[in-house]
N, C-alpha and C positions, 0 to 999 in steps of 0.2 A: 595673562595679563595683557590688559589692554594700554595702547601705548595713545600718546596724543593725539595722533595723525584720527585713530580711529575713533577718539571722543568727538574730534572735531567734524570727522564724517557724520557720526553719528546725530549729534546737534543740527549739522545742516541737513543730512534726510528727516530725520522725527520733529523737528524743532515746529514745523507746522503744526501737527496732527497734538504735540503737545502744549504749544501755547491756545488751541481750541478748550482742552480739555482748562487747562487755568483760567479762562477767563470763564466758564463755564461752572467751578468751584469758587472763584472771587465774586465773579456777578458782574464785572465789566473787565472791559479790553486789557485798559490801564493796570488796574490790578492783577490781572491775571500775566501780563508782562513780566512784571514786580513780583509777581509770586513763582514764575517759569526761572525769571534768572537768580533770585535770590536760590531756589533751588541746584539752578546748575552749578551754581557758584560751591554752595554748600556740597553737592555730588564730585564735581572736580577734584575737591580736596583729600576725596577717599575714592574713585575710581578705579585704583591703580589696582586696590584689595579685588576687585571683581574679576574672576577667572574668564568667565564665559560672556562672551561680546553680547548676545542672546539676552542675558539676564539684565540689560543695562538700563532699559526701555522700563523694564519693571521695579526696578531700584529706584528710578528716578521719579515715576509717577508715584510709586510708594513717598517717597518722603514728600512730594507735591504736594499729596493728599495730607499729610502729617503737618506739614507747615500750615496748608490753608484751615486745618481744622484747628492751628494752636493760635495761630492770626484771628480767626474768630472768638475765642476766649478774651481777648484784649478789651477793656471797657471800652476804650476810645473807640474800636473798631466799630461798636455797635450807636454808636451816637455821630458816624460819619458815613454816609452814602452816595455815592457816584450816581447822577442821572444821565440820560441818555443826550440832553442839551445843557447849555449851560444858558445862565438868566438871559447875558448880555448876548445870546448868539453864538454860533460858531460855524468854523468850514464846514462845509459836507464830510459825511463819514466815509471812508473807506471801503468798499465793496464788502471786502470781509468781515470787517466792523459792524456792516448793516446787513450784511447776512445773518450776522450772529445772533442780533438784536432784534429780526423783523420776524423772528420764532413765536411774534404773538403774546400774549398776557401772560405766559409763562415763567419769564422773566422777575417779574416783580415778586410773583408767589414763589419761586424757587430760592429769591432773597430773603424770604422769611423764615425758612425750617434752619434747623440748628444744623450748624458746620457738619456733623456727621452724618443726619440724614440728607445732605445737600448735597455729601460724599458718596453717597450710595448710588443716589440718584442719575450722579454723571456719570458715576463708573456702572452701574447696570443698563440706564438706555440712553448714553450717548458713546460711551466707551465699549460698549455691547461683552461686558466681564460678568464671570459667573458666579454665583454667591460665594463658593470658596475661593475665589481669585479674587475677591474683595474683599471678603475677611484675611486675606493675606497682607493684603495690600495695606489694609486698615490695623490689623493684628488684636483680631477680634477673634471673635467665632461666627461660624455661617447663623446660629441663630440670633447673633446677635444682629447682626447684617440685617436677616428677616423682622428682624424686629423695628428697625428702623427704618426699612422700606416700606412696611404695613404702617408705620406714623406717619408717612412722609408721602404715601399716596392718601392716608386720609387727611390728613391737612390739605393736601391740594385739593384733593374732590370737595370737600368743605369752601374752600375759600373760591373753587370754580362756580361751586350753587350759589355763595352769595352775591358774585358777580356777576354770575345769571341773572338773578333777583333785582338786584341794583340797577342792571341795566332796560330788563324790563320796567322795571319804575318810572325809569328814566323817560322811557318810550312812550307810557300814557302819558307823564307829563306834559311831552314836547308836542 
């Protein structure tokens, strides 16, 4: 059984990595912070039932992915999009936030995927989890994970091809 001190140490040591995952899952730094905080609050209420300290990170990641998918199902979430810049201008982003958002054109494309597809892409290519590990995290079969990954990659390729064509056409006009 875990103690409060062990939970606090876990949050201190693994918090930054979990925050990066939350940012990828939610699409923005602020939403990622909210997602991680919400997840840690819910996990804290039941963490004493976890017998192996090594299982805590997987438990938190699973809860975070499920909360992200659940939030993506809410209708209001689909109408509200965070942007990199505020219309009236904003202060300079922190270096960590800038490094997350400087990943090029992938962010807007990831945000267009379904919550399940985005979760599979983040867990597979960012957290480097296997299909079996992702299936356990999402509570589905490895075949479902493969299906989500396949559809997500197909969608991302289609978006990239479309964007390349648009950029080429804009270059011809200029």
